C-alpha positions as a printed Julia matrix, in Angstrom:
209×3 Matrix{Float64}:
  69.09  100.25  174.03
  71.72  102.77  177.04
  74.46  101.69  175.66
  73.72  103.13  172.7
  72.38  106.39  174.67
  76.09  106.22  176.42
  77.62  106.71  173.51
  76.42  109.28  171.93
  76.69  111.22  174.84
  80.49  110.38  175.18
  82.89  112.08  173.79
  87.02  112.79  174.13
  86.47  115.31  176.91
  89.38  117.72  176.67
  89.11  119.65  179.74
  88.55  118.51  182.97
  87.5   120.21  186.17
  90.69  118.75  188.57
  88.82  119.78  191.13
  86.5   116.84  190.98
  87.17  112.57  191.65
  85.24  109.91  190.37
  84.78  107.97  193.79
  86.51  104.16  193.97
  83.27  102.51  193.98
  82.84  104.4   189.59
  86.75  103.04  189.18
  86.09   99.68  189.94
  83.24   99.25  188.2
  85.12  100.52  185.31
  87.9    98.02  185.94
  85.51   94.94  186.48
  84.56   96.06  182.77
  88.05   95.48  181.73
  88.59   92.31  183.79
  85.38   91.01  181.55
  87.17   92.21  179.28
  87.19   90.35  175.05
  90.95   89.56  175.14
  92.21   86.66  172.16
  92.29   83.13  173.61
  91.46   84.34  176.4
  95.0    85.13  177.41
  94.65   88.6   178.63
  98.78   89.61  178.1
  97.9    93.08  179.06
  98.38   95.19  182.54
  96.75   98.65  184.13
  98.56  100.85  186.13
  96.3   103.21  187.69
  98.18  106.11  188.01
  97.78  108.0   191.24
 100.93  109.92  191.9
 101.08  113.36  191.17
 104.46  113.59  190.6
 104.32  110.73  187.4
 101.19  111.95  186.33
 104.01  115.72  186.11
 106.31  114.1   184.56
 104.05  111.68  182.17
 102.88  115.65  180.92
 105.68  116.05  178.65
 106.07  112.84  176.71
 102.27  113.37  176.49
 103.4   115.52  174.24
 101.9   118.21  177.33
  98.34  117.41  177.07
  96.15  118.25  179.65
  94.23  115.66  180.44
  97.38  114.0   181.56
  96.74  115.91  185.31
  93.77  117.45  185.13
  92.22  114.49  184.25
  91.37  112.68  188.33
  92.24  109.36  187.72
  95.39  108.37  184.25
  95.0   104.5   183.43
  98.22  103.13  180.83
  97.55   99.98  178.67
  99.93   98.2   178.8
 100.3    95.39  176.57
 102.69   92.41  177.62
 106.3    92.7   175.61
 106.59   89.13  175.3
 104.27   85.89  175.08
 105.95   83.21  176.7
 104.77   79.44  177.98
 104.25   80.37  181.47
 101.59   83.22  180.11
 100.16   80.57  178.31
 100.62   78.07  181.78
  99.14   80.81  184.12
  96.03   81.0   181.7
  95.71   77.43  181.54
  96.27   76.09  185.43
  93.52   79.39  186.57
  91.12   78.14  183.38
  91.43   74.57  184.96
  89.69   75.54  188.44
  87.55   77.84  187.27
  85.99   75.25  185.11
  86.39   72.37  187.0
  88.61   71.49  183.85
  91.55   68.61  185.08
  94.9    69.93  183.79
  95.44   67.05  181.04
  91.99   67.16  179.46
  93.77   71.16  178.91
  97.05   70.57  177.61
  96.09   70.19  174.05
  94.99   73.64  173.79
  97.39   74.63  175.34
  99.51   73.73  172.67
  97.65   74.67  170.16
  98.46   78.34  171.77
 102.5    77.36  171.95
 103.23   75.89  168.52
 100.53   79.48  167.24
 102.29   82.28  169.57
 105.48   80.31  169.28
 106.39   80.65  165.82
 105.04   85.15  165.62
 108.64   87.09  165.82
 109.17   89.06  168.72
 107.81   92.93  166.65
 104.45   89.96  165.86
 104.02   89.68  169.38
 104.52   93.17  170.93
 101.27   94.25  168.34
  99.26   91.81  168.64
  99.87   92.19  172.97
  99.34   96.78  172.22
  95.99   94.89  170.28
  94.55   93.29  173.14
  94.9    96.8   175.04
  92.54   98.19  172.44
  90.27   96.15  173.55
  89.75   96.23  177.11
  89.85  100.25  176.4
  87.12  100.09  174.64
  84.94   98.31  177.27
  86.69  100.71  179.92
  84.87  103.67  177.54
  81.78  102.13  177.61
  82.01  100.87  181.13
  82.27  105.07  181.75
  79.9   106.49  179.49
  77.08  104.57  180.83
  78.1   105.78  184.5
  78.34  109.26  182.9
  81.85  109.16  183.74
  83.64  111.21  180.76
  86.77  109.25  179.57
  89.64  110.5   176.9
  91.45  107.99  174.88
  95.04  109.13  174.25
  97.8   107.5   171.84
  99.45  111.09  171.76
 103.02  110.27  173.72
 106.2   108.61  173.34
 105.57  105.33  174.27
 109.68  105.35  174.71
 108.79  108.03  177.78
 106.75  106.5   179.26
 108.98  103.28  179.56
 111.82  105.02  180.86
 109.48  107.04  183.62
 107.47  103.4   184.29
 109.76  101.94  184.15
 107.88   99.13  182.09
 110.07   97.09  180.64
 111.47   95.66  183.98
 108.28   94.95  184.36
 108.4    93.15  181.02
 105.55   95.53  179.81
 105.43   98.14  176.45
 102.88  100.92  176.69
  99.88  101.21  174.04
  97.37  103.68  175.18
  96.07  106.4   178.13
  93.09  106.71  178.76
  92.52  110.36  181.12
  88.89  109.47  182.79
  86.86  112.26  185.37
  83.99  114.69  184.37
  84.34  117.79  181.96
  85.06  121.12  183.23
  81.95  123.34  181.94
  85.05  125.65  179.77
  85.17  122.5   177.37
  84.13  123.44  174.69
  84.46  120.71  172.72
  81.04  118.64  174.16
  78.41  121.07  172.6
  79.65  119.99  169.17
  77.47  117.34  167.64
  78.96  113.99  167.09
  80.34  113.47  164.61
  80.45  109.88  162.26
  80.06  107.84  159.43
  77.15  106.55  158.07
  75.38  103.4   157.98
  74.98  103.72  154.31
  78.63  104.91  154.13
  80.37  102.35  157.54
  78.81   98.81  156.61
  78.54   96.93  153.16
  76.61   93.52  153.2
  77.65   90.98  151.1
């Protein structure tokens, strides 16, 4: 199973080779894995910012506890959840589902009403927490895809979301930064790559009931 080999190969890269760039072809493959990722209700209430501007990445560095991956990695993705869940978001999905699957929009009304009633009852904080969780599902798909391509990556929670929001203008976009992913190629100087992978045994991690 290639996925298991890829997961064994990958690790959270601490030091990147700033001279090596990931090809656009492979970045597109990682993006496609994100696009195809699982999402609650299929709504995909997140957006991924592909930060290409070196100036922006320099500004994000102090807001990321000065972790060098932010500026040294080939690419930097910022996974953002929607700040709110609206009926318009749900209608967009229903119209897309109707178009792609050839289902009359009227036949989807009951499903749409269910989602609107369920999500509409949640307070704003709960909605924001939920959309943030959705980004982690997409992040997992991106990490697995990068590993299969033997491209290094680092999932990063060590940053100031408020500062990211200000630097990237996220409030105006209706977004909130949830998690960051650095993508690139490991430096020969990154000693972390030589350590054995530390994971719990299956006996410790799973319980059959």
